[in-house]
PAMIKE-297987 format. One line per field, with one value per residue: residue number from 0; x, y, z of N, C-alpha, C in turn; residue in one letter. Coordinates in Angstrom, 3 decimals. Layout:
# residues N
num = [NUM,...]
nX = [X,...]
nY = [Y,...]
nZ = [Z,...]
caX = [X,...]
caY = [Y,...]
caZ = [Z,...]
cX = [X,...]
cY = [Y,...]
cZ = [Z,...]
residu = [a,...]
This chain:
# residues 202
num = [0,1,2,3,4,5,6,7,8,9,10,11,12,13,14,15,16,17,18,19,20,21,22,23,24,25,26,27,28,29,30,31,32,33,34,35,36,37,38,39,40,41,42,43,44,45,46,47,48,49,50,51,52,53,54,55,56,57,58,59,60,61,62,63,64,65,66,67,68,69,70,71,72,73,74,75,76,77,78,79,80,81,82,83,84,85,86,87,88,89,90,91,92,93,94,95,96,97,98,99,100,101,102,103,104,105,106,107,108,109,110,111,112,113,114,115,116,117,118,119,120,121,122,123,124,125,126,127,128,129,130,131,132,133,134,135,136,137,138,139,140,141,142,143,144,145,146,147,148,149,150,151,152,153,154,155,156,157,158,159,160,161,162,163,164,165,166,167,168,169,170,171,172,173,174,175,176,177,178,179,180,181,182,183,184,185,186,187,188,189,190,191,192,193,194,195,196,197,198,199,200,201]
nX = [-20.546,-21.467,-19.129,-18.412,-20.683,-19.929,-17.689,-18.199,-17.465,-14.842,-11.458,-9.089,-6.294,-3.110,-1.153,1.715,2.378,4.566,6.364,6.503,8.540,8.459,10.178,11.183,10.010,7.509,5.895,3.176,2.104,-0.873,-0.410,1.490,2.093,3.560,3.527,1.145,-1.048,0.852,2.125,2.132,4.128,4.427,6.629,7.466,7.213,5.870,3.381,2.442,-0.423,-1.814,-4.760,-6.801,-5.779,-4.812,-3.853,-2.511,-2.265,-2.135,-0.082,0.310,2.691,3.566,3.095,2.122,-0.530,-1.570,-2.799,-1.948,-2.212,-5.324,-5.231,-5.442,-7.337,-7.337,-7.700,-8.033,-7.807,-7.950,-6.980,-6.463,-6.160,-4.275,-3.741,-2.009,-1.729,-0.224,-0.283,-1.782,-4.337,-4.510,-5.950,-5.997,-6.608,-6.219,-7.771,-9.843,-9.267,-11.142,-14.131,-15.483,-17.824,-17.406,-16.888,-15.690,-14.982,-15.447,-16.156,-15.675,-18.338,-19.597,-20.879,-22.432,-23.432,-20.927,-19.596,-20.801,-19.149,-19.271,-19.712,-20.300,-21.008,-20.314,-22.692,-24.034,-22.987,-22.485,-22.931,-24.142,-24.232,-22.681,-19.975,-17.487,-16.162,-14.020,-13.447,-14.160,-12.244,-12.061,-11.921,-9.838,-8.479,-6.368,-6.066,-5.690,-6.118,-7.884,-7.830,-10.041,-10.837,-9.519,-10.283,-11.008,-11.098,-11.715,-11.638,-12.250,-11.385,-10.954,-10.579,-8.443,-8.346,-6.386,-5.445,-5.867,-8.390,-8.616,-10.029,-9.969,-10.731,-8.645,-7.713,-7.139,-6.706,-7.239,-5.691,-5.845,-8.272,-11.469,-11.086,-11.906,-12.333,-11.599,-13.926,-14.633,-13.379,-13.943,-14.876,-15.077,-15.875,-15.791,-15.895,-15.478,-14.997,-14.917,-12.476,-10.905,-9.802,-9.607,-10.229,-12.464,-12.487,-13.921]
nY = [-7.201,-5.604,-4.552,-3.043,-1.132,0.118,1.402,3.412,6.282,6.135,7.064,5.400,3.841,4.109,1.740,2.000,4.032,6.750,8.907,12.040,14.874,18.227,21.046,23.343,26.413,25.222,24.713,22.841,22.176,21.982,19.975,18.379,15.286,13.970,13.910,12.846,10.490,10.073,10.605,13.611,15.958,18.880,21.347,24.171,25.998,27.171,25.551,25.634,24.691,23.901,23.369,20.238,17.596,14.293,13.129,10.746,11.340,14.610,16.738,19.759,21.547,24.141,25.799,27.084,26.288,27.123,28.506,29.279,32.898,33.523,31.616,28.961,26.701,25.682,22.262,19.573,15.904,13.566,10.964,11.650,15.023,17.203,20.168,21.829,23.799,26.001,26.438,26.986,26.956,29.083,31.305,34.147,37.089,35.741,35.634,37.232,40.465,43.478,43.597,45.360,46.304,47.182,50.174,53.530,54.000,51.338,48.332,44.801,42.433,39.136,36.366,38.143,41.622,44.081,47.088,49.929,52.995,56.130,55.174,51.978,48.659,45.109,42.579,40.169,36.719,33.180,30.022,28.895,26.026,24.816,26.020,27.521,29.506,32.255,35.265,38.815,41.748,44.944,48.722,51.394,54.721,56.633,54.696,52.156,48.754,45.995,42.293,39.802,36.868,33.484,30.305,27.223,23.659,20.872,17.557,14.748,11.812,12.362,15.469,17.023,20.030,22.367,24.599,27.173,27.976,29.966,32.375,35.179,38.423,40.949,43.779,47.293,48.402,50.630,53.096,53.753,55.632,55.361,53.181,50.579,47.268,43.537,40.784,38.188,34.739,31.256,28.249,24.895,22.151,18.816,16.291,13.300,13.183,15.867,17.521,19.179,22.418,24.593,27.158,28.691,31.290,33.665]
nZ = [-6.706,-4.528,-3.552,-5.717,-5.498,-3.109,-3.618,-5.506,-5.229,-4.738,-5.449,-7.239,-6.221,-7.730,-9.533,-9.265,-7.247,-6.045,-3.805,-4.169,-3.303,-3.199,-3.042,-4.012,-5.949,-8.365,-11.487,-12.730,-15.554,-17.615,-19.461,-18.454,-17.340,-15.703,-12.910,-11.997,-10.464,-8.529,-4.929,-3.499,-1.936,-0.625,0.507,2.232,-0.003,-3.213,-5.237,-8.410,-10.113,-13.242,-14.931,-15.036,-12.934,-11.467,-8.608,-6.350,-3.594,-1.879,-0.037,1.870,3.321,5.219,2.743,-0.347,-2.650,-5.949,-9.093,-12.289,-13.611,-14.926,-16.727,-16.680,-14.629,-11.240,-10.738,-9.112,-8.379,-5.986,-3.643,-0.812,0.420,2.104,4.158,5.891,9.028,8.498,5.862,2.441,-0.009,-2.609,-4.724,-4.939,-6.961,-9.106,-11.437,-13.809,-15.655,-15.753,-17.590,-20.426,-19.644,-17.125,-15.746,-15.192,-11.714,-10.589,-8.998,-9.826,-10.753,-9.721,-8.513,-7.032,-7.381,-8.252,-6.694,-8.083,-8.717,-9.928,-12.402,-14.298,-13.354,-14.216,-15.274,-13.101,-12.692,-12.964,-11.136,-8.319,-7.828,-9.202,-9.185,-10.998,-12.162,-13.019,-10.989,-11.691,-12.520,-11.180,-11.830,-11.540,-10.637,-12.912,-14.852,-13.626,-12.859,-11.295,-10.591,-10.707,-8.445,-8.710,-9.661,-8.079,-7.940,-6.173,-5.713,-3.592,-1.557,0.940,2.709,4.505,6.192,7.583,7.160,4.981,2.319,-0.253,-2.479,-3.222,-4.714,-6.204,-4.354,-3.681,-1.283,1.503,1.258,-1.357,-2.715,-4.446,-6.050,-7.785,-6.603,-7.423,-7.951,-5.976,-6.719,-7.517,-5.435,-5.336,-3.697,-3.731,-1.790,0.209,3.156,5.195,7.163,10.050,11.128,9.650,7.081,4.507,2.041,-0.023]
caX = [-21.496,-21.552,-17.822,-18.665,-21.596,-19.221,-16.542,-18.660,-16.788,-13.486,-10.265,-8.292,-4.808,-2.282,-0.535,3.059,2.696,5.746,6.214,7.447,8.930,8.625,10.679,11.252,8.784,7.055,4.643,2.767,1.333,-2.039,-0.032,2.466,1.404,4.760,3.254,-0.121,-0.974,1.787,1.938,2.623,4.332,4.886,7.300,8.264,7.264,4.719,3.239,1.449,-0.846,-2.723,-5.823,-7.014,-4.669,-5.201,-2.662,-2.783,-2.403,-1.571,0.133,1.030,3.560,4.065,3.359,0.942,-1.056,-2.152,-2.870,-1.445,-3.150,-6.347,-4.909,-5.913,-7.862,-6.799,-8.674,-7.236,-8.582,-7.088,-7.671,-6.522,-5.610,-4.097,-3.546,-1.418,-2.145,0.685,-0.400,-3.174,-4.597,-4.879,-5.932,-6.151,-6.100,-5.777,-8.799,-9.774,-9.401,-12.282,-14.702,-15.696,-18.983,-16.926,-16.419,-15.337,-13.985,-16.249,-15.703,-16.318,-19.295,-19.619,-21.947,-23.179,-22.907,-19.792,-19.962,-20.485,-18.745,-18.831,-19.556,-21.288,-20.271,-20.530,-23.791,-23.654,-22.871,-22.089,-23.705,-23.690,-24.352,-21.341,-19.014,-16.399,-15.782,-12.959,-13.830,-13.953,-11.545,-12.499,-11.046,-9.497,-8.069,-5.142,-6.194,-5.573,-7.063,-7.633,-8.111,-10.847,-10.179,-9.329,-11.149,-10.494,-12.173,-11.066,-12.367,-11.219,-12.234,-10.851,-9.727,-7.962,-8.063,-5.984,-5.024,-6.914,-8.549,-8.924,-10.221,-10.255,-10.476,-7.563,-7.942,-6.050,-6.378,-7.782,-4.963,-6.235,-9.909,-12.113,-10.463,-12.841,-11.712,-12.122,-14.962,-14.136,-13.611,-15.016,-14.391,-15.824,-15.267,-16.466,-15.173,-16.208,-14.859,-13.983,-12.130,-10.054,-10.173,-9.375,-11.516,-12.524,-12.804,-13.680]
caY = [-6.187,-4.817,-3.753,-1.911,-0.050,0.799,2.297,4.569,7.569,5.983,7.186,4.184,3.887,3.858,0.640,2.117,5.452,7.198,10.096,13.231,15.848,19.487,21.821,24.826,26.587,24.509,24.831,21.807,22.544,21.111,18.755,17.660,14.065,13.179,13.894,12.213,9.229,9.927,11.136,14.922,16.416,20.316,21.788,25.378,26.368,27.369,24.716,25.979,23.435,24.241,22.396,19.021,16.502,13.365,12.652,9.721,12.391,16.100,17.287,20.941,21.728,25.578,26.053,27.620,25.812,28.004,28.271,30.615,33.937,33.471,30.725,27.788,26.864,24.597,21.299,18.352,14.853,12.730,10.120,12.703,16.314,17.700,21.450,22.137,25.213,27.068,26.400,27.513,26.737,30.452,31.826,35.509,37.798,34.868,35.807,37.957,41.756,43.982,43.596,46.738,46.722,47.760,51.574,54.350,53.491,50.405,46.881,43.751,41.502,37.610,35.934,39.240,42.861,44.888,48.416,51.044,54.295,56.902,54.172,50.862,47.348,43.975,41.872,38.989,35.499,31.885,28.890,28.504,24.587,24.340,27.304,27.211,30.677,33.465,36.560,39.763,42.700,46.445,49.713,52.552,55.897,56.360,53.507,51.106,47.716,44.913,41.312,38.874,35.663,32.364,29.015,26.030,22.540,19.615,16.260,14.004,10.970,13.026,16.724,17.698,21.355,22.991,26.153,28.073,27.978,31.439,32.973,36.525,39.242,41.796,45.087,48.206,48.927,51.782,54.005,54.229,55.709,55.170,52.052,49.173,45.668,42.602,39.989,36.668,33.639,30.037,27.212,23.937,20.909,17.469,15.504,12.444,13.384,17.082,17.653,20.171,23.804,25.574,27.956,28.981,32.639,34.060]
caZ = [-6.862,-3.250,-3.529,-6.787,-5.057,-1.955,-4.266,-6.383,-5.026,-4.449,-6.483,-7.219,-6.026,-8.924,-9.551,-8.899,-6.731,-5.619,-3.121,-4.927,-2.458,-3.896,-1.982,-4.602,-6.771,-9.388,-12.192,-13.379,-16.749,-18.133,-20.337,-17.792,-16.451,-14.879,-11.375,-11.894,-9.849,-7.157,-3.558,-3.611,-0.668,-0.819,1.645,2.248,-1.282,-3.891,-6.414,-9.281,-11.016,-14.199,-15.386,-14.202,-12.540,-10.735,-7.879,-5.314,-2.404,-2.036,1.429,1.909,4.563,5.149,1.422,-1.132,-3.902,-6.728,-10.377,-13.124,-13.787,-15.939,-18.120,-16.268,-13.352,-10.211,-10.689,-8.620,-7.841,-5.157,-2.405,0.187,0.342,3.527,4.150,7.210,9.470,7.930,4.381,1.992,-1.350,-2.602,-6.184,-5.010,-7.932,-10.551,-12.273,-15.038,-15.707,-15.757,-18.903,-21.080,-18.843,-16.100,-16.282,-13.946,-10.554,-10.155,-8.665,-10.609,-10.348,-9.989,-7.899,-6.670,-8.021,-7.639,-6.340,-9.073,-8.517,-11.013,-13.690,-14.194,-13.232,-15.229,-14.864,-12.235,-13.635,-12.271,-10.839,-6.909,-7.886,-10.051,-9.061,-11.830,-12.911,-12.497,-10.731,-12.752,-11.931,-11.355,-12.419,-10.634,-11.122,-13.680,-15.608,-12.853,-13.017,-10.425,-11.111,-9.905,-8.050,-9.459,-9.509,-7.446,-7.770,-5.314,-5.639,-2.928,-0.615,2.208,2.775,6.090,6.083,8.698,6.765,4.240,0.764,-0.559,-3.836,-3.127,-5.724,-5.880,-3.875,-3.668,0.023,1.957,0.875,-2.577,-2.784,-5.740,-7.005,-7.699,-6.423,-8.200,-7.299,-5.746,-7.728,-7.203,-4.553,-5.404,-3.086,-3.966,-0.964,0.919,4.423,5.362,8.501,10.144,11.898,8.681,6.823,3.209,2.145,-1.465]
cX = [-21.547,-20.285,-17.919,-19.573,-20.837,-18.197,-16.822,-17.697,-15.235,-12.604,-9.322,-6.769,-4.059,-1.471,0.909,2.991,3.908,5.462,7.368,7.407,9.265,9.066,11.259,10.144,8.490,5.884,4.246,1.893,0.180,-1.663,1.073,1.775,2.406,4.436,1.970,-0.053,0.019,1.312,2.783,2.868,5.123,5.384,7.829,8.388,6.219,4.682,2.070,0.982,-2.098,-3.412,-5.988,-5.994,-5.225,-3.936,-3.383,-3.130,-1.785,-1.300,0.845,1.396,4.218,4.191,1.971,0.752,-1.994,-2.303,-2.450,-2.600,-3.759,-5.937,-5.551,-6.605,-7.315,-7.979,-8.020,-8.302,-7.457,-7.685,-7.688,-5.835,-5.453,-3.443,-3.086,-1.837,-1.231,0.704,-1.718,-3.148,-5.244,-4.788,-6.405,-5.655,-5.668,-6.695,-8.940,-9.916,-10.749,-12.689,-15.065,-17.154,-18.461,-16.255,-16.323,-14.532,-14.915,-15.632,-16.388,-17.443,-18.941,-20.837,-22.923,-22.852,-21.741,-20.190,-19.832,-20.250,-18.379,-18.758,-20.493,-20.316,-20.968,-21.873,-23.349,-23.503,-22.321,-23.116,-23.510,-23.710,-23.061,-20.446,-17.672,-15.814,-14.888,-14.033,-13.483,-13.432,-12.523,-11.574,-11.181,-9.099,-6.547,-5.026,-5.845,-6.428,-6.818,-8.094,-9.042,-10.047,-10.117,-10.471,-10.417,-11.623,-11.230,-12.011,-11.396,-12.032,-12.135,-10.090,-9.558,-7.412,-7.789,-5.880,-6.279,-7.166,-9.213,-8.888,-10.619,-10.087,-9.427,-8.438,-6.914,-5.788,-6.957,-7.039,-5.034,-7.682,-10.279,-11.414,-11.361,-11.903,-12.361,-13.050,-14.010,-14.257,-14.433,-14.063,-15.362,-15.190,-16.320,-15.765,-16.129,-16.254,-14.183,-13.810,-11.058,-10.545,-9.889,-10.463,-11.382,-13.122,-12.644,-14.284]
cY = [-5.253,-3.940,-2.728,-0.746,0.943,1.952,3.121,5.856,7.277,6.399,6.137,4.609,3.388,2.554,0.821,3.761,5.610,8.536,11.153,14.367,17.203,20.455,23.322,24.818,25.793,24.844,23.436,22.075,21.611,19.775,17.977,16.630,13.396,12.948,13.219,10.844,9.026,10.663,12.523,15.487,17.771,20.873,23.048,26.051,26.827,26.353,25.327,24.923,23.922,23.130,21.102,18.062,15.659,12.988,11.594,10.528,13.531,16.346,18.775,21.337,23.159,26.004,26.545,26.620,26.773,27.576,29.320,31.681,33.818,32.709,29.422,27.671,25.677,23.480,20.016,17.267,13.966,11.896,11.009,14.003,16.876,19.086,21.930,23.467,26.359,27.240,26.856,27.188,28.206,30.897,33.354,36.193,36.929,34.895,36.718,39.528,42.382,43.962,45.149,47.041,47.412,49.212,52.283,53.895,52.329,48.954,45.967,42.891,40.034,37.162,36.987,40.633,43.610,46.327,49.377,52.317,55.052,56.095,53.121,49.589,46.140,43.315,40.641,37.692,34.294,31.137,28.501,26.771,24.074,25.579,26.886,28.402,31.657,34.565,37.611,40.957,44.068,47.458,50.745,53.754,55.566,55.179,52.189,49.985,46.533,43.703,40.430,37.623,34.601,31.334,27.773,24.905,21.317,18.577,15.130,13.145,11.675,14.314,17.095,19.031,22.178,24.524,26.823,27.791,29.267,31.733,34.115,37.333,40.242,43.183,45.951,48.875,50.212,53.144,54.486,54.191,55.491,54.225,50.935,47.953,44.744,41.636,38.495,35.710,32.566,28.952,26.144,22.728,19.842,16.343,14.681,12.956,14.803,17.394,18.824,21.517,24.877,26.317,28.269,30.372,32.907,35.504]
cZ = [-5.752,-3.351,-4.594,-6.370,-3.897,-2.528,-5.224,-6.426,-4.959,-5.653,-6.340,-6.934,-7.294,-8.717,-8.707,-8.433,-6.097,-4.903,-3.782,-4.011,-3.334,-2.880,-2.533,-5.624,-8.098,-10.183,-13.014,-14.513,-16.968,-18.938,-19.670,-16.695,-15.542,-13.365,-11.184,-11.413,-8.652,-5.971,-3.658,-2.352,-1.036,0.317,1.504,0.965,-1.961,-5.120,-7.167,-10.163,-11.905,-14.774,-14.553,-14.225,-11.416,-9.990,-7.024,-4.008,-2.645,-0.710,1.180,3.267,4.391,3.987,0.876,-2.462,-4.543,-8.340,-11.161,-13.417,-15.071,-17.214,-17.992,-14.934,-12.600,-10.101,-10.429,-8.143,-7.110,-4.101,-1.272,-0.118,1.650,3.459,5.512,7.816,8.974,6.164,3.819,0.527,-1.506,-4.205,-6.058,-6.227,-9.110,-11.524,-13.426,-14.565,-15.865,-17.162,-19.223,-20.148,-17.549,-16.232,-14.911,-12.981,-9.993,-10.047,-9.744,-9.929,-10.519,-9.555,-7.418,-7.346,-7.397,-7.432,-7.391,-8.461,-9.605,-12.285,-13.433,-13.820,-14.187,-14.580,-14.071,-13.144,-12.477,-11.837,-9.437,-6.916,-8.398,-10.141,-9.759,-12.506,-12.188,-12.087,-11.663,-11.980,-12.053,-12.056,-11.311,-11.448,-11.961,-14.410,-14.982,-12.912,-11.978,-11.087,-10.058,-9.359,-8.858,-9.174,-9.227,-7.480,-7.307,-5.229,-4.870,-1.992,0.694,2.188,4.253,5.947,7.375,8.569,6.155,2.869,0.523,-2.069,-4.001,-4.617,-5.258,-5.171,-3.676,-2.254,0.278,1.519,-0.472,-2.913,-4.369,-6.682,-6.706,-7.541,-7.303,-7.289,-6.980,-6.688,-7.224,-6.330,-4.789,-4.816,-3.222,-3.000,-0.132,2.472,4.543,6.809,8.754,10.689,10.868,8.200,5.093,2.859,0.413,-1.588]
residu = [m,w,l,g,l,l,c,v,f,c,i,s,n,p,a,f,s,a,v,i,n,i,t,t,p,l,v,i,s,g,t,d,t,a,y,d,g,h,d,i,v,v,t,d,t,t,l,t,v,d,g,p,h,t,f,n,s,v,e,l,v,n,s,v,l,t,h,s,v,a,t,s,k,l,s,i,s,a,q,t,i,t,v,d,a,t,s,r,i,d,v,t,a,r,g,l,l,p,s,a,a,v,t,g,f,s,g,g,s,h,g,g,p,g,g,p,y,n,g,t,t,n,a,t,y,g,d,l,r,a,p,i,d,y,g,t,g,g,r,g,r,n,g,r,q,s,r,g,g,g,a,i,k,l,i,a,n,e,l,n,l,q,g,q,i,i,a,h,g,q,t,y,g,e,t,t,p,s,a,g,g,g,s,g,g,s,i,w,l,d,v,g,v,l,s,g,a,g,d,m,v,q]
């Protein structure tokens, strides 16, 4: 009985977990379970994970973890997730294009209102207690559109973050005036122990 109480949060080790080294760009689709339950080590490359997956552990070494553009969200459960100082979990500009409510040269809204310029922006949305939504894009001159940030959910017994977790909306930069940027996406961490000198931005 006491063991059960102590392990309510624990993610069980699979019976037969193997170390899978990923060194070239790879997409794990929402229906691909071949990597689930294993120890994933990503080195010097980009790993794209779509939909919910459960791994034994995930380690990023000089690498990027992301999801596909506006088709699936990044949702990973693992005993341990390690992001070294040269790595990042990054879903910048992986969210939505502007809705019809975004007009003129306005930025997209999400948890806060986007900047309306010569037009309107969409209503704010989302739940700070359960951040699961994509950000919304903005509009610029000559029909240009930006994208909002993507969505990340990490469930782990331990997250060691030395690098970054990023869910920025897309921007055009200062050289393109009157161009609405996208709103940031979502970052949801459900972890037992959070350690490291990294940071999270959205």
